[in-house]
C-alpha positions as CSV (number, residue, x, y, z in Angstrom):
1,M,113.8,127.5,113.9
2,A,112.2,124.3,112.5
3,Q,109.6,124.6,109.7
4,P,106.2,123.2,110.5
5,D,105.5,119.8,108.9
6,E,103.2,120.4,105.9
7,R,102.5,116.7,105.3
8,P,98.8,115.9,105.9
9,I,97.1,113.4,108.0
10,L,95.1,111.0,105.8
11,A,91.8,109.8,107.2
12,A,90.4,106.8,105.3
13,V,86.6,106.4,105.6
14,D,84.2,103.8,104.5
15,F,81.1,105.4,106.1
16,S,81.1,102.9,109.0
17,A,80.8,103.9,112.7
18,D,84.5,102.9,113.1
19,S,85.6,105.2,110.3
20,E,83.6,108.0,111.9
21,A,85.5,107.4,115.1
22,A,88.7,107.5,113.1
23,L,87.7,110.8,111.5
24,E,87.0,112.2,114.9
25,R,90.5,111.1,116.1
26,A,92.1,112.5,112.9
27,I,90.4,115.9,113.3
28,S,91.4,116.1,117.0
29,V,95.1,115.4,116.2
30,A,95.1,117.7,113.2
31,S,93.5,120.5,115.4
32,V,96.2,120.1,118.0
33,T,99.1,119.9,115.6
34,G,97.9,122.4,113.1
35,T,98.1,119.7,110.4
36,R,96.2,119.7,107.1
37,L,93.6,116.9,107.0
38,V,92.7,114.8,103.9
39,V,89.7,112.5,104.0
40,L,89.9,109.6,101.5
41,H,87.2,107.2,100.4
42,V,88.1,104.3,98.1
43,V,85.3,103.3,95.8
44,H,85.2,99.5,95.8
45,D,82.0,97.5,95.2
46,P,83.1,93.9,95.9
47,A,81.3,90.8,94.9
48,G,80.7,90.1,98.5
49,S,78.6,93.2,98.9
50,P,77.4,94.4,95.5
51,G,75.2,97.4,95.4
52,T,77.0,99.3,98.1
53,Y,76.7,102.4,96.0
54,A,73.4,101.7,94.4
55,R,71.7,105.1,94.1
56,K,69.4,106.7,91.5
57,D,69.7,110.3,90.3
58,E,66.8,112.8,90.1
59,K,65.7,111.1,86.8
60,G,65.5,107.7,88.5
61,E,68.5,106.4,86.6
62,Q,71.2,104.4,88.2
63,M,74.1,106.7,89.2
64,R,77.7,105.9,88.3
65,L,79.6,104.3,91.2
66,E,81.9,107.3,91.5
67,D,79.1,109.8,91.5
68,A,77.2,107.9,94.2
69,A,80.3,107.5,96.3
70,A,81.0,111.3,96.1
71,E,77.4,112.0,97.2
72,M,77.8,109.5,100.0
73,L,81.1,111.1,101.1
74,D,79.5,114.6,101.2
75,E,76.6,113.2,103.2
76,H,78.9,111.4,105.6
77,L,80.9,114.5,106.3
78,S,77.8,116.6,106.7
79,T,76.3,114.1,109.2
80,F,79.7,113.9,111.0
81,R,79.6,117.7,111.5
82,E,76.1,117.6,112.8
83,R,77.0,114.8,115.3
84,H,80.2,116.5,116.4
85,P,79.5,120.2,116.6
86,D,82.6,120.6,118.8
87,L,84.7,119.6,115.8
88,A,82.8,121.5,113.2
89,G,85.0,124.5,113.5
90,F,88.0,122.6,112.4
91,G,88.0,124.3,109.0
92,A,88.5,123.1,105.5
93,I,88.8,119.3,105.0
94,E,90.2,118.2,101.7
95,T,88.5,115.1,100.2
96,H,89.8,112.5,97.8
97,L,87.8,109.8,96.1
98,V,89.7,107.1,94.3
99,I,88.8,103.7,92.7
100,G,90.4,100.4,93.5
101,L,91.3,98.0,96.2
102,P,91.0,99.8,99.5
103,A,94.2,98.7,101.2
104,T,96.4,99.3,98.2
105,R,94.8,102.6,97.2
106,I,95.0,104.0,100.8
107,V,98.7,103.3,100.9
108,E,99.2,104.7,97.4
109,V,97.4,107.9,98.1
110,A,99.3,108.3,101.4
111,D,102.5,108.0,99.4
112,E,101.3,110.4,96.7
113,L,100.4,113.0,99.3
114,D,103.5,112.4,101.4
115,A,101.2,112.0,104.4
116,R,102.6,111.9,107.8
117,Q,100.1,109.5,109.2
118,I,97.1,107.3,108.2
119,V,94.1,107.2,110.5
120,M,91.4,104.6,109.8
121,G,88.7,102.5,111.4
122,S,88.6,98.8,111.8
123,R,85.4,96.8,111.9
124,G,87.2,93.9,113.6
125,L,85.9,91.1,111.4
126,S,86.6,87.6,112.7
127,G,86.1,84.0,111.6
128,I,84.8,83.4,108.1
129,D,84.3,87.1,107.3
130,R,87.9,87.8,108.0
131,L,89.0,84.8,105.9
132,M,86.8,85.8,103.0
133,H,87.3,89.6,103.1
134,G,90.5,90.1,105.0
135,S,91.1,93.1,107.1
136,V,91.8,96.3,105.2
137,A,93.3,97.9,108.3
138,E,95.7,94.9,108.7
139,L,96.8,95.1,105.1
140,V,97.4,98.8,105.4
141,L,99.5,98.2,108.5
142,Q,101.5,95.7,106.5
143,K,102.0,97.8,103.4
144,S,102.5,101.3,104.9
145,T,105.8,102.8,105.6
146,I,104.3,105.6,107.7
147,P,102.5,105.4,111.0
148,V,98.9,104.0,110.9
149,T,96.4,104.6,113.7
150,V,93.5,102.1,113.7
151,V,90.4,103.3,115.6
152,K,87.3,101.3,116.7
153,A,84.0,102.9,117.5
154,A,82.9,102.8,121.2
155,S,80.7,99.7,121.8
156,D,77.2,100.2,123.0
157,S,77.3,96.9,124.9
C-alpha cells in the first residue's frame, strides 16, 4: 500500500483578489487530496510601490515591514474565512512570512518545504507595467521544478 504524499501545497499570496482566488483553489485541492497547506507571503516593498506595508502600531509609531506584513497576512486569512465560509472548516493552515524578491523566495520556500505544488495568483500585468515590474507568476513558472498553478480572479466585467 502506497504511503500518502506528505509534501504540502504552497499557496503564495500578495493580498490581491487573484491571490485570494488562488488560495481558494489551493484549499479546495488540499481538502480533496488530504494535503497539508502552507500559505506564504513574501515581504517586498519595491521602489515602484513604496509604503505597501506602511502601518502604525498602537503607539502611533511606524511598524517594521515584517510586523506589518504578518498583521496583514492574518487579516487576509481572517477576511478570506469570512468570505468563504464553505472553506472555513478546512482546518489548520500553516503560514510562512519571508523577506526578499517574490519569485525567487517562492521557489526557494517551495524547495525547502519539498512542496508538491505551488498555487498563486496572477494580476495579468501588460504593457509598461509588465516591462517595468515583470510577472512574478511567469518567473516562478520559469524557475520552479514542481507544478505551478496560476489562478486569476473572476472578472466583474
